[in-house]
N, C-alpha and C positions, 0 to 999 in steps of 0.2 A: 373839720374845715379844710385841713391840709389835704386830706384824701380827696375832697371834692375838687379842690383847685388842681390837684394832679390829674384827675379825670378830665377836667376841662382842658388842661394843657395838652393831654394826649389827644383829645378830640381836635384841638386846633392843629396839632402837629401831623396827625395821621388822617383823620376823617375828612377835614376840610380839603387838604390836597387831593385826597382820593376823589372827592366830589368834583373838585376842579379838573382833575385829570380826565374825568368823564365829560364834564361840561365843555371844556375848552375845545376838544376835537369836534364836538357837535356844533359849537358856535362857529368854529372855523369852516366846517362843511356848509353850514347855513349861509355864512358870509360869501363863500365861494359860489354857492348856488345863486344867491342874490346878484352877485357880480355877473355871472354867466347869463342870467336872464336879462339883465339891463344892458349888457354890451351889445354892439351891433356888428362887430367884425366877423364873427363866426356863427353862421346859422346853426351848425351842428350843436354848439354849446348852448345856444338859446333854446333849442328844442330838447336837448338832453343835458341839462346842467350837471356838473360834477363828473358824471360817468363819461361824458363826451371827451374829457381830457385823456382818457385811456387811449383813444384813437390817436391823438397827437403824440403820446408817449410811445406807442407801438410804431408809429411812423418814424419817430426820431431814432429808435434803435432797430428799425426794421432791417437795414442792411446787415447788421451784426447777427440778428436772429436768422435771417435767410441764409447767411453764409454757412451756418452749421445745421439748421433745422428744416427750413422750408424750401424756397425756390430762389432762383437768381433774379436779378433786376430786369431781365429780358424775357422771362417766361410768362408773366401774367398777360391776360388778354381781356378785352380787345385792345387796351392800351397798357403797355408795360409800365412797371414802376418807374423806370427812368424817364419815359415819355411824360407820365403824369407829374413827376417831380419837376421836369423842365417847365411844364405849363404852370404849376402852382408857384414856382419861384419867379417866373416871368410876370405873373399877375400881381405879385406882391413887390415887384422890383427888387427881389433878393438876388443873391449870387446864383445864377443858373448855369455856371460852368461845372464841368466834371473833371475829377482828377484821376491820375494813374491809368489813363488809357480807357479804351472801350471795353464794355462787357461782352460785346458780340464777337463770335468767332467768324470774322469777316471772310476768312479764307475758305470757309466751308458753307457759306450761305448762298443758296440759289436766289436770284432775283434781287440781290443787294446792289443798290446804286452807288457808283463811284463817280464823284465830281472831279473833273480834271482841271486843276488850276493852271494858270499861265505864268510863265516867268516874266515876260514883258507884256505890257498892255498899253492901249491907247486911251484908256478911260478909267478914272477912279470916281465912284459915286460920291455925291455930296452927302454929308450927314451920316456917314456909315457907322459912326460910333454913338449916335444919338437916337433915343427912342422917339424923338420928335420928327424923325425923318418921314417924309411923305412920298409915297410911290403911286402916282396916278396911273390910270389905265393908258395903255398905248393907243387904244381905239376910242373913238367917240361913239357912245352907245346910241344907236338910232341914226347916226350920221349918214351912212351909206344909203339909207332908204329915205332920207330927208324928213324924218319925223319932226313935227313942229316943236317938240320939247326934247330934242336930242341933247345929250350932255356927255361930258367926259367924267367918268367916275373918279373921285379924288383918291381912291385907294384900290389897290389890286387885291387886298384882303378884305372880305366882307362877311357878314353874319348870315348863315343859311336859314332856310325856312323852318321855324319851329312855332307851332300854333299856340295861342292862348287857349288852353283846354288841355293840350298835351303838357304844356309848362304852366306854372302858376303865374298869376298876375305880377307878383314881386319879381320873379325871374325874367319875365318879358320886359318889365320896366327897367330892370338893371341892365339888360342887354341893349335896350334901345338908348338909354342914357349913355351907356358905354360907347355905343356907335357914334353918338354925337360928340363925345369927348375925343374919340379916335378919328373922327371925320371919315367914317366909312358908312356903307349901306347896310340896312337891316331888313331882311326878308320877313314878311309877316307870317309865313306859313299859310295853310289853306283855311284857317279858322276865322278869317275876317280881320278887319282893322279894329282893334280894341283900344280903350283909353290908355292901356299900358304901352301901346305902340306910339304914344304921343309925348314922349319924354325928350324930344329934341332931335332924334336921329332921323335921317332921310330913309325912305322906305321903298322897297320893291314889294308891290302887292301881289301875292300869289293867289291864283284862282284854281281851285281843285274841282273834282267832279261833282262835289256837292254845292258849288257856287255860293258858299256861305258869305253872307253880307251883300250879295248881289243876286238874290234869287227871289222869285215870286212865291206866292202861297203854295204853289204846287211843286216847288223845288226846281223850277226851270230857270235858266239864266235870264237876267233882266238887265239890259244895257243901261237903261235910265238909272237904275239903282247903282250900277257900277260907276257911272259918271258922278253920282252924288257922293259915293265913298271916296273916289279919287279927289274930288274938290274939297273934301273935308279934312284932308291931312297932307303931309309932305311926301306924296307918292311920286317917285321919279320914273318908275317903270313897272310893267305888269309881266308877271311870269305865269304861264299856263302849265300847271303840273299835269303831265301825262302819266307819270309813274315816279316812284322813288326807290332808292336803294334798299330800304328796309323791307319793303313788300311789293316789288314791282308786279304790275298786272293784277293786284288784289286791292279791293276797296278797303278803306279804313273804317275803324269803329271806335267811337268815343262812348264809353259806358254811360248809362243813364245817371249813375252816381256822380259823374263829373259834369253833367249838364245842369249847372246852377242857373238861377234866374239871369245872372249877368251874361253867362255864355249863351243862354237861350236868346237874349235880346240881340247880341252881337251876330250870332249865326243865323237867326231867324228860324229856330227849331223849337219844339215843345220842351218844357222843363221836365227833367227827370226821366226822359225817355232815351233809350239807346239811339245814338246818331250814327247811322251807317252811310258811308260814302260809296257810291257805285264804283265799280272797277273801270268804267269807261265814261267818257263825256257824252252828253246828250245834245249839246249845242252844235256838234259836228260829228261826222262819222267816218271820214277818210281825210287824206292829205289835202285834196282839192277843197273840200268844204271847210277844213280847218284854216287854210290860208285865206279863204274868203272871210271867215269869222275874225281872224287876226287883223286883217286890213280894216274891217268894220270897227273893231275895238280901237285900233290905232288912230283912225280918222276921227272917232268920237272923242277920244281923250287927248290926242296929240302926243301920247307917250310911246316910247319904245316898247315893243311887245316881243317876248321870247317864249321858249318852251323849255320845260325841265323833264328829263326822262332818264331812267336807267336804260342800259343797252342789252337787248336780247336779240331777237330776230331782226336782221338788218333791212328787211323789206321797207319798213316805214322810212328809214333814213335814206334809202336809195330813191324812194318816191319823192321825199321832201327835196332832195338835191335836184332831181330832175325837174320838179315843178318850179323851183327857184331859178332855173337856168336862164330864162329869158329876162329876168329882172323885174317883171311886172308885179309880182307878189313875193312876200318872204317874211321870215321872222328876223328880228333884229339881233337876237342872241340865242344861244343854245347852252343850257346847263346840263352837263352830263354827270349823273350820279353813279357812283360805283356800287356794285353789289355788296361790298364790304361796309358800306356806310349805313346810316340810319339811326335816328334817335327814337323812332317809333317802335311800339311793341309789334311783334310779328311772329307767325308760326316759325318754328325752328327750320323747317325745310326752306322757307323763303329767305331767312337770314343766311343760310349756309349754302344754298345751291341754286337760287334763281337769280338770273342776270349776271353779266360779266363783271369781273373786278374793274376798278377804275382805269388802270393803265391800258388794259386790252380794249375795253369798251370805248374809251375816249379815242384811242389811236385809230380804231376802225371807223368811227364817225368822222373824225378830222380828215382821214385819208379820202373819204368820199367827197367832202367839200373841196379839199385841195386838188384832187385829180380833176374835178370839174371846173377848177379855176375860180371858185366863188368864196374861198375861205376868207378873203379880206372883206367881204361884205357882212360878215357875221362876227360878233364878239363871242368868244368861247369861254365858258365858265366851268370850272371843275369842282366837284365835291366828293367827299368820301375819304376821311382821314387825311385831309390835305392841310390841316392846321399844324402840322409838324414840318419844320424847315426842309428836311430831306425829301419828303413826299411832295411838298409844294414845288420844289425845284424841278423834280421830274415832270410835274404837270406843266410848268412853264416851258420846259424844253420840248414837250410834246406838242405845244401849240396853244396852251391855255393863255388867255389874256387876263383872267382874274381867277381867284379861288374863293370858295365859300367854306366857312367853318361852322360846325354845329356842336358835336360832342366836346370838342376842345374848348369852345366858348362856354359850354355848361361847366366844364371843369374850372375855368377861370373864375367863375362865380361860386364855386364851392362843391361841385359834384365830386363824389368820392368813388365813383364807379361801383356803387352798391348793387346796380342792376335790378332795381326795384321799380323801374319806370312804368311797367305794366300793371303794378299793384295799387297805385295811388298811395303808396307808403314811402315815398322818397324821403330819407332821413334828413336831407338838407333843405327840403322845402322847394325844390326846383321842379321836378316832374310830378306834381301832385296838386290837387285842389283841396286837400285837407287843411283847414284853417289853422289848426294847432301846429302843423308842420310848416306851413308857409309863413307864419308870423316870425319865424326865426331868421328868415332871409331878409336882410336890410338892403333895399334897392340902392341906396346912395353909396354905401361903402363898396358893394359888389359892382356897381357901375365903374368905379375907378379900377377895380381888378380886371374887368373885361377890357377896358381901354388899355391898361398897361400891357396885357397879354398881346393884344392886336398890334400895338406899337412895337413891342419887343420882337414879335414875329417879323414885322416889316423890316426892322433894323437888321435882323439876322439874314433876311433875304438879300439885303443890300451888301452885307458882309460877304456872302457867297458870290454875289455879282462882282464885287471887287476882286475876289480871288480868281474869278474867271476872266477878269479884264474887261468887263462890260459895265455900262452905267445903269442898267435896269434889269431886273430878273427876266423881263420879256425878251431880252436880247440873248439870253442863254439858249443855245441851240442843241439839237439832238447829238451833235458831234462833241459837245462838251461833257457828255456823260457816257459811262459804260456800265453794263449790267453784269455782275459776277455770276458765273455758272461753275460752282465747285471751286477747287483749290487753285487750278492753273489756267482757267479759261475765262475771259471776259469779252463781251461783244458790245460795240457801240450801240447806243440807244436807237439810232436810225436803222441799223440793220435788224435789231430785235423786232421792231414793229414795221419793217418794210417801208420806211419813209424814203421818198425820192429827194434828191438835192433841192434845197430851198424850202422844203416843208418844215413847219414848226418855227419858222422865223418870220418876223414882221416884214411888211412891205417897205419899200424905200421911203414912202411918205410917212409911214408910222415910225420908222427909225428916225427920220428927221424930227418928227414931233417929240419923240422920247429925248433926243439930243437937246432940244430946246427946253423941255420941261425939267430935265435933270441937270441942266447947266453945264454940259461938257460934251466932248466928241464921243460918239458911239462907236464902239469897236465893230468893224465889218469883218465877219468871219471869212 
């Protein structure tokens, strides 16, 4: 009997703890997995429970690892670790400051912008330390041409065109609701107006070469259908996409696997079949016919109408400026996309070597309008990595009235730059139609992240405006920046791009409007 009791005691002391030592970790892992699947803050963890934590661990110790093993904070592309860290922290309202100086070798970087602060200034922006700060556009969109539904955009930072189809419904819904929270505009992209674009944000409806959402059975543009789409949602303007930075001059392709019944209905295309967008429009064939078409669309809808294009051969732009010279016809806004931009999948040659980078391309287009004396008739919008404060400031100094953000907005809702956009296997559920992956992205929590990021970017733009002694980023001029060329030489932005005196600055009327909107005197350079 004693021997039996001793065996039982040994089992209790040794065997039971051994079993518990195996069971407890398994139970803990199961509990963590259940928590990850149930939580809504992190799409990556919902899609990859437990193992997804490894990514956050590596991110936390990344600077230490890279210091000895991998790369610096500035080497990763297309967005560096520091740039992504700033976006992530801003979207979460965490500390987005950096300590111990810059990682960049600024003395040796060609093309590096330097912003020249002023010691004394006549203007200090209001709300410079608050993410609630609002920075309206200096220009009334559609005002110069007297459009019936002209308006002043409430934000100089807006969300660029990314279609439902390229992005998931949850991602589009998060961005649109985020736009509503941040009081900015959301561009639909060329895929039509989906239910996910109706989460409260005001819209710019983009029309591409496929005329999705406003096409007849043969794929031709249908004005009546366009009017129906416009009246069905909060559409404030129409953007005609001529080309984009990801693949300028090349038609897009949505693989048949992504053409779900829902996308089929929205776009007006067959289910499960590859959807190819032509490289050129069929509703017009040159600048003259395009302007006739633009005026017809504007008259039918009452909305401001503009064009979006990357910049290559300047003949189109020269002809557009010449045709707008007498004031009879014209576009209300011009969106210039940089060749370095693009959320869409593209052949490598197009990503790397077709169309001009934003700064060069925009400067050439703006110079044509300015030299013709009609720059004030047009609202200029820039896109192409302009969701970073330094790039945005350069854009405003060159003459942009607003900037559009795309990949940075994707990062604000969880994109980790996995570069899987073209595979339909985006791990965070953003650039995919895979239901298992998209379920991990919670639109409500991510909407707040998108809004936080946009509002933080606007706040930082106001901080830089304060440093430059002006009340609004639109009042920053080409003379307020210099571009570094090596260790010992820097050139004013105006000289780099051949700007004449007065180019890149608002008109007197627009300055007065900015002064009133921002509640203080505007600095006059």
